[in-house]
C-alpha positions as CSV (number, residue, x, y, z in Angstrom):
1,M,51.6,103.7,128.4
2,L,53.2,105.5,125.5
3,S,52.8,109.3,125.0
4,N,51.6,110.8,121.8
5,S,55.2,111.8,120.8
6,Q,56.5,108.3,121.5
7,Y,53.7,106.8,119.6
8,L,54.4,109.1,116.6
9,L,58.1,108.3,116.7
10,F,57.7,104.5,116.8
11,F,55.0,104.7,114.2
12,S,57.1,106.7,111.8
13,I,60.2,104.6,112.1
14,N,58.3,101.3,111.7
15,L,56.4,102.7,108.7
16,V,59.7,103.7,107.0
17,Y,61.1,100.2,107.7
18,V,58.1,98.5,106.2
19,V,58.2,100.7,103.1
20,V,61.9,100.0,102.6
21,C,61.3,96.3,103.0
22,L,58.4,96.5,100.5
23,Y,60.7,98.3,98.0
24,G,63.4,95.6,98.6
25,W,60.8,93.0,97.7
26,L,59.8,94.8,94.5
27,L,63.5,95.3,93.6
28,K,64.5,91.7,94.0
29,T,61.3,90.4,92.3
30,F,61.2,92.6,89.2
31,Y,64.6,94.2,88.7
32,V,67.5,92.4,87.0
33,P,70.9,94.2,87.4
34,E,72.9,94.6,84.2
35,A,75.8,92.9,85.9
36,Y,73.8,89.7,86.4
37,K,71.9,89.4,83.2
38,H,74.3,86.7,81.8
39,I,73.6,84.5,84.8
40,F,70.0,85.5,85.6
41,G,68.7,82.0,85.4
42,E,71.2,80.7,87.8
43,L,70.5,83.4,90.4
44,H,66.7,83.4,90.1
45,P,66.2,81.0,93.1
46,A,68.5,83.3,95.3
47,R,66.6,86.4,94.2
48,F,63.3,84.7,95.0
49,T,64.6,83.7,98.5
50,L,65.9,87.2,99.1
51,A,62.5,88.7,98.0
52,N,60.8,86.4,100.4
53,M,63.0,87.6,103.2
54,F,62.0,91.1,102.5
55,M,58.4,90.2,102.3
56,M,58.6,88.5,105.8
57,Q,59.6,91.8,107.3
58,V,56.6,93.5,105.6
59,L,54.5,91.3,108.0
60,E,55.5,93.8,110.7
61,F,52.9,96.2,109.1
62,P,50.2,95.3,111.8
63,F,52.6,96.6,114.5
64,I,51.9,100.1,113.2
65,F,48.2,99.8,114.3
66,M,49.0,98.0,117.6
67,I,51.8,100.1,119.1
68,G,51.5,99.9,122.9
69,R,50.5,96.2,123.1
70,P,53.4,94.3,124.8
71,E,52.3,91.0,123.2
72,V,52.6,92.5,119.7
73,L,56.1,93.9,120.4
74,F,57.2,90.5,121.7
75,Y,55.7,88.8,118.7
76,I,57.4,91.1,116.2
77,N,60.8,90.8,117.8
78,G,60.6,87.0,118.2
79,S,59.3,86.4,114.7
80,S,61.9,88.7,113.0
81,L,64.8,87.0,114.9
82,M,63.7,83.5,113.8
83,F,62.7,84.2,110.2
84,L,65.7,86.5,109.4
85,T,68.2,84.1,110.9
86,A,66.7,81.1,109.1
87,Y,66.5,82.9,105.8
88,L,70.0,84.1,106.0
89,V,71.2,80.5,106.3
90,V,69.1,79.6,103.3
91,L,70.3,82.6,101.3
92,I,74.0,82.2,101.9
93,K,74.0,78.4,101.6
94,G,71.8,78.6,98.5
95,Y,73.6,81.5,96.7
96,F,77.2,80.6,97.4
97,F,76.9,76.8,97.5
98,L,74.0,76.3,95.1
99,D,71.9,74.4,97.7
100,F,68.6,74.6,99.6
101,Y,66.2,75.7,96.9
102,K,64.0,72.7,96.7
103,P,60.6,73.6,98.1
104,L,60.1,70.5,100.3
105,R,63.6,70.9,101.7
106,L,63.1,74.5,102.4
107,L,59.8,73.8,104.1
108,Y,61.4,71.1,106.3
109,F,64.2,73.5,107.2
110,L,61.8,76.3,108.2
111,H,59.1,74.3,109.9
112,P,60.4,75.0,113.5
113,V,60.2,78.7,112.8
114,M,56.7,78.5,111.4
115,L,55.4,76.4,114.4
116,V,56.8,78.8,117.0
117,W,55.6,81.7,114.9
118,V,52.0,80.4,115.2
119,V,52.4,80.2,119.0
120,L,53.8,83.7,119.1
121,L,50.8,84.9,117.1
122,L,48.1,83.4,119.4
123,P,48.3,86.2,122.2
124,V,48.1,88.8,119.5
125,L,44.9,87.2,118.2
126,G,43.6,86.9,121.8
127,V,43.6,83.1,121.7
128,L,46.2,82.9,124.5
129,E,46.8,85.2,127.5
130,F,50.1,87.0,127.4
131,T,51.4,86.1,130.9
132,P,54.9,86.3,132.4
133,L,55.2,82.5,132.3
134,Y,54.2,82.4,128.6
135,K,56.8,85.1,127.9
136,M,59.5,83.3,129.8
137,I,58.9,80.0,128.1
138,M,58.6,81.5,124.6
139,T,61.8,83.6,125.1
140,I,63.7,80.4,125.8
141,V,62.2,78.6,122.9
142,V,62.8,81.4,120.4
143,L,66.4,81.8,121.6
144,M,67.1,78.1,121.3
145,I,65.8,78.0,117.8
146,A,67.7,81.1,116.8
147,L,70.9,79.7,118.3
148,A,70.5,76.5,116.2
149,Y,70.3,78.6,113.1
150,I,73.1,80.9,114.2
151,L,75.4,77.9,114.6
152,R,74.4,76.7,111.2
153,L,75.0,80.1,109.7
154,D,78.4,80.4,111.3
155,R,79.5,77.1,109.8
156,C,78.4,78.4,106.4
157,R,80.3,81.6,107.0
158,L,83.5,79.8,107.9
159,K,83.2,77.5,104.9
160,L,82.6,80.5,102.7
161,V,85.7,82.3,104.1
162,N,87.9,79.2,103.5
163,Q,86.7,78.7,100.0
164,I,87.0,82.3,99.0
165,R,90.6,82.2,100.2
166,E,91.3,79.1,98.2
167,I,90.1,80.7,95.1
168,D,92.1,83.9,95.7
169,E,95.3,81.9,96.6
170,D,95.0,80.1,93.3
171,E,95.3,83.4,91.4
172,F,97.2,85.9,93.5
173,S,100.5,86.1,95.4
174,S,99.5,89.1,97.6
175,E,96.5,89.4,99.8
176,E,96.2,93.1,98.9
177,D,95.3,91.9,95.4
178,F,92.5,89.6,96.5
179,P,89.3,90.8,94.8
180,V,86.7,92.3,97.1
181,K,83.5,90.5,96.4
182,L,80.0,90.3,97.9
183,A,81.0,87.0,99.5
184,R,83.8,88.7,101.4
185,R,81.4,91.2,102.8
186,M,79.1,88.4,103.9
187,K,81.7,87.1,106.4
188,W,80.4,89.1,109.3
189,L,77.4,91.1,108.2
190,P,74.8,88.4,108.8
191,L,76.1,87.7,112.3
192,I,76.1,91.4,113.2
193,V,72.4,91.7,112.0
194,I,71.4,88.7,114.1
195,M,73.1,90.0,117.2
196,V,71.1,93.2,116.9
197,L,67.9,91.2,116.5
198,V,68.9,89.1,119.6
199,V,69.5,92.2,121.7
200,A,66.2,93.7,120.6
201,F,64.3,90.5,121.4
202,I,65.9,90.1,124.9
203,L,65.4,93.8,125.9
204,D,61.9,93.8,124.5
205,S,62.0,97.6,124.4
206,Y,60.3,100.0,122.0
207,Y,63.4,102.1,121.8
208,M,65.6,99.1,121.1
209,K,63.1,98.1,118.4
210,M,63.5,101.6,116.9
211,V,67.3,101.2,116.9
212,R,66.9,97.8,115.3
213,D,64.6,99.2,112.6
214,I,67.0,102.1,111.8
215,F,69.9,99.7,111.6
216,L,68.0,97.4,109.1
217,I,66.8,100.4,107.2
218,V,70.5,101.5,106.6
219,I,71.5,98.0,105.5
220,N,68.5,97.8,103.1
221,V,69.2,101.2,101.6
222,W,72.8,100.2,101.1
223,F,71.7,97.0,99.5
224,A,69.3,98.9,97.1
225,I,72.1,101.3,96.1
226,Y,74.5,98.3,95.5
227,T,71.8,96.5,93.4
228,L,71.0,99.6,91.3
229,N,74.7,100.5,90.7
230,P,75.0,100.5,86.9
231,H,78.8,100.1,87.0
232,R,78.9,97.0,89.1
233,N,80.3,93.9,87.6
234,T,80.6,90.3,88.7
235,K,81.9,86.9,87.8
236,K,80.5,83.4,88.5
237,L,81.7,83.1,92.1
238,P,79.0,80.6,93.1
239,Q,80.2,78.2,90.4
240,E,83.8,78.6,91.5
241,L,82.8,77.8,95.1
242,K,80.8,74.8,93.9
243,K,84.0,73.4,92.3
244,K,85.8,73.7,95.6
245,E,83.0,72.2,97.7
246,N,83.8,68.5,97.3
247,V,87.5,68.4,98.0
248,E,87.8,64.7,97.9
249,E,86.0,64.4,94.5
250,A,88.2,67.2,93.1
251,A,91.3,65.5,94.3
252,A,90.3,62.2,92.7
253,S,89.6,63.8,89.4
254,V,93.0,65.7,89.5
255,K,94.9,62.5,90.4
256,Y,94.5,61.0,86.9
257,R,94.7,64.1,84.8
258,L,98.5,64.4,84.7
259,S,101.2,61.9,85.4
260,E,103.3,62.0,88.5
261,K,106.5,62.4,86.4
262,Y,105.0,65.3,84.5
263,C,104.1,67.0,87.8
264,Q,107.5,66.5,89.3
265,D,109.3,67.8,86.2
266,T,107.0,70.8,85.9
267,E,107.3,71.6,89.6
268,K,111.1,71.6,89.4
269,K,111.1,73.7,86.2
270,L,108.6,76.1,87.9
271,V,110.7,76.5,91.1
272,D,113.9,77.0,89.0
273,I,112.3,79.7,86.9
274,L,110.9,81.5,89.9
275,K,114.3,81.5,91.6
276,E,116.4,82.2,88.5
277,K,114.3,85.2,87.4
278,K,113.4,86.1,91.0
279,L,109.8,86.5,89.9
280,Y,108.6,86.0,93.5
281,L,110.0,89.4,94.3
282,E,107.4,91.0,92.0
283,E,104.9,92.5,94.4
284,H,101.8,91.9,92.3
285,L,102.7,88.6,90.6
286,T,99.7,86.6,89.5
287,M,99.0,83.1,88.2
288,N,98.5,84.5,84.7
289,D,101.9,86.1,84.8
290,L,103.5,82.8,85.7
291,T,101.6,81.0,83.0
292,D,102.9,83.4,80.4
293,V,106.5,82.9,81.6
294,M,106.2,79.1,81.7
295,H,104.4,79.0,78.3
296,T,102.0,76.3,79.6
297,N,98.4,75.7,80.1
298,K,97.0,77.4,83.2
299,N,94.9,74.4,84.3
300,Y,97.9,72.1,84.1
301,L,100.1,74.5,86.1
302,S,97.4,74.9,88.7
303,E,97.2,71.1,89.1
304,V,101.0,70.8,89.4
305,I,101.0,73.4,92.2
306,A,98.0,71.9,93.9
307,R,99.7,68.5,94.0
308,S,103.0,69.9,95.3
309,V,103.9,70.6,98.9
310,Y,102.9,74.3,98.3
311,Q,99.2,73.4,97.4
312,S,98.5,76.9,96.1
313,F,100.1,79.6,94.0
314,Y,99.9,82.0,97.0
315,Q,101.8,79.5,99.3
316,L,104.4,78.8,96.6
317,V,105.3,82.5,96.0
318,N,105.1,83.6,99.7
319,T,107.3,80.6,100.8
320,M,110.0,81.9,98.5
321,R,109.5,85.4,99.7
322,I,109.9,84.4,103.3
323,E,113.0,82.4,102.5
324,H,114.5,85.4,100.8
325,A,113.6,87.6,103.8
326,C,115.2,85.1,106.2
327,E,118.4,85.3,104.1
328,L,118.3,89.1,104.3
329,L,117.8,89.0,108.0
330,R,120.6,86.5,108.6
331,N,123.0,88.7,106.6
332,D,121.9,91.9,108.4
333,P,119.9,91.2,111.6
334,K,119.7,95.0,112.2
335,A,117.9,95.7,109.0
336,K,114.5,97.4,109.2
337,L,111.6,95.0,108.8
338,E,109.8,97.4,106.4
339,Q,112.8,97.5,104.1
340,V,113.2,93.7,104.3
341,A,109.5,93.3,103.5
342,M,109.7,95.6,100.4
343,A,112.9,93.8,99.2
344,S,111.1,90.5,99.5
345,G,108.1,91.3,97.4
346,F,105.6,92.3,100.1
347,S,103.6,95.5,99.7
348,S,103.8,96.4,103.4
349,G,105.5,95.5,106.7
350,S,102.2,94.3,108.2
351,S,101.4,91.8,105.4
352,F,105.0,90.6,105.7
353,S,104.7,90.0,109.4
354,Q,101.4,88.1,109.0
355,V,102.7,85.8,106.3
356,F,106.0,85.3,108.1
357,K,104.2,84.2,111.3
358,R,101.8,82.0,109.4
359,L,104.6,80.1,107.6
360,K,107.3,80.1,110.3
361,D,105.1,80.0,113.5
362,I,107.2,82.9,114.9
363,S,107.2,86.6,114.3
364,P,110.1,88.3,112.4
365,K,111.3,89.9,115.6
366,E,111.4,86.5,117.3
367,Y,113.3,85.2,114.3
368,I,115.9,88.0,114.7
369,S,116.2,87.2,118.4
370,Q,117.0,83.6,117.5
371,I,119.7,84.8,115.0
372,H,121.3,86.9,117.8
373,A,121.2,84.0,120.2
374,E,123.1,81.7,117.8
């Protein structure tokens, strides 16, 4: 039995959460940020899905009038876990990979959630008795459904991370220059949110639900501030990811665009210019800089690099940087790694060590040890 102070505390937090979710729904339904006006039509399905996700949380409103009933707390935690997890998959896959917005497909994808949601609602309506056996069975069912969506979400996250990196590596030679986009922030945030929901559902505690509500309130407020920021800008990242989605199709189209001889000749010219002018030692060298030096079409140059052993602009430049660093270390094995990093075009010793190990499969210190052993 809850005391009056506990009741007031849980009531207030939940009310704030519902109001914030309602505001999020209004924001995504009626407000169009200046940064997205040029692609409003393309993002409308994603905005609609996000608005629905906010609206689903507004369904927690009845909890305000039923605080103290264990079946209601169980229903709210279970429903939120399933709906939020499923909608996050739809949102990320739809926004970043332009998929999942056909109504029938969406209905098919969400039907397990809706079926279990009805069963969770029955004890709240008094149709079923909320027994320990019922709670144990439904806990297992909800967690199994949530796990299936979590695994799907993690696959989307990994795919997103890989494709973001491909886009960045086509343009930049240093990871410090990779643009920080919404997609980059989406790498871990959805899984963190879901883990909080899972803990709240398993513990089935009013205090844990309060912590969960406060956590989601903070995220929703941040999201509102981000959306309303008048200085925010964007570019068509979803379209860029779409271009990368079908690798085999992209490779097939590239295969016949330029001749093999042209690619070989251009690659040789490119490598010669990079080494002759030592452009790879420039810390913030970009693809645009290289295109200006080569006096060639950027699309052609990108294709030449993609078909080479380097596969990306980032790999090309950093391979040369690491080769230069190895030469410096062979000449002076006692040289400080920070100085070698700076002399090789890296902005920091840590980034140098990471790239070195990725390309050489050993750390710079292990490489120095090998030199001493020779």
